C-alpha positions as CSV (number, residue, x, y, z in Angstrom):
1,X,-30.4,-1.0,-34.2
2,X,-33.2,-2.5,-36.1
3,X,-36.3,-0.3,-36.6
4,X,-38.3,-3.3,-37.9
5,X,-38.7,-6.9,-36.9
6,X,-38.3,-9.9,-39.1
7,X,-41.9,-9.4,-40.3
8,X,-41.3,-5.8,-41.4
9,X,-43.2,-4.3,-38.5
10,X,-42.1,-1.0,-36.9
11,X,-40.6,-1.7,-33.5
12,X,-40.3,2.0,-32.4
13,X,-36.8,1.3,-30.8
14,X,-35.3,4.7,-31.6
15,X,-32.9,5.9,-28.9
16,X,-33.5,9.5,-27.6
17,X,-30.2,10.5,-29.1
18,X,-28.1,8.9,-31.7
19,X,-25.3,9.9,-33.8
20,X,-26.3,12.1,-37.0
21,X,-25.3,9.2,-39.4
22,X,-27.3,6.7,-37.5
23,X,-30.3,9.2,-37.4
24,X,-30.2,9.8,-41.1
25,X,-30.1,6.1,-41.7
26,X,-33.1,5.5,-39.5
27,X,-34.9,8.4,-41.1
28,X,-34.1,6.8,-44.5
29,X,-35.5,3.5,-43.2
30,X,-38.7,5.1,-42.0
31,X,-39.1,6.9,-45.3
32,X,-38.7,3.7,-47.2
33,X,-41.2,2.0,-45.0
34,X,-43.8,4.9,-45.4
35,X,-43.5,4.4,-49.2
36,X,-44.7,0.8,-48.9
37,X,-48.4,0.2,-49.3
38,X,-49.0,-2.4,-46.6
39,X,-49.1,0.0,-43.5
40,X,-52.0,0.4,-41.2
41,X,-53.1,4.0,-40.2
42,X,-51.7,3.5,-36.7
43,X,-48.3,2.4,-38.0
44,X,-48.2,5.2,-40.5
45,X,-48.9,7.6,-37.7
46,X,-46.1,6.2,-35.5
47,X,-43.6,6.3,-38.3
48,X,-44.5,9.9,-39.1
49,X,-44.1,10.8,-35.4
50,X,-40.7,9.0,-35.3
51,X,-39.5,10.6,-38.5
52,X,-40.4,14.1,-37.2
53,X,-38.4,13.4,-33.9
54,X,-35.5,12.2,-36.0
55,X,-35.6,15.0,-38.4
56,X,-35.7,17.5,-35.6
57,X,-32.7,15.7,-33.9
58,X,-30.7,15.8,-37.2
59,X,-31.4,19.4,-37.6
60,X,-30.2,20.2,-34.2
61,X,-27.2,18.2,-34.5
62,X,-26.2,19.7,-37.8
63,X,-26.9,23.2,-36.4
64,X,-24.4,22.4,-33.4
65,X,-21.9,21.0,-35.9
66,X,-22.2,24.2,-38.0
67,X,-21.6,26.2,-34.9
68,X,-18.6,24.3,-33.9
69,X,-17.1,24.5,-37.5
70,X,-17.6,28.4,-37.3
71,X,-15.9,28.4,-34.0
72,X,-12.8,26.4,-35.4
73,X,-12.7,28.8,-38.4
74,X,-12.5,31.8,-36.2
75,X,-9.8,30.1,-34.0
76,X,-7.8,29.3,-37.1
77,X,-8.1,32.7,-38.4
78,X,-6.9,34.1,-35.0
79,X,-4.0,31.8,-35.0
80,X,-3.0,32.6,-38.4
81,X,-3.1,36.3,-37.7
82,X,-1.0,35.8,-34.6
83,X,1.6,33.8,-36.5
84,X,1.7,36.4,-39.2
85,X,2.3,39.2,-36.6
86,X,5.1,37.0,-35.1
87,X,6.6,36.6,-38.6
88,X,6.4,40.4,-39.2
89,X,8.2,41.0,-35.8
90,X,10.9,38.6,-36.6
């Protein structure tokens, strides 16, 4: 998905939810664009708002991924404990 048209103008076509990698790429593109000198105040404001949305989305997605990893870690530890107990019984 392109964030800028062929003239470098911001299109605002950010989906409500995108994958974390895509969101990071979009945020990087917005950051690069914000670092350019040829933006109007209106375009700068739109980019900042979009960047905030993406940053919040990325943070929420990363928090969810951390939660899932913790769950997998706990489940793995439980399975290991059960296997060790079965080995002790055998």
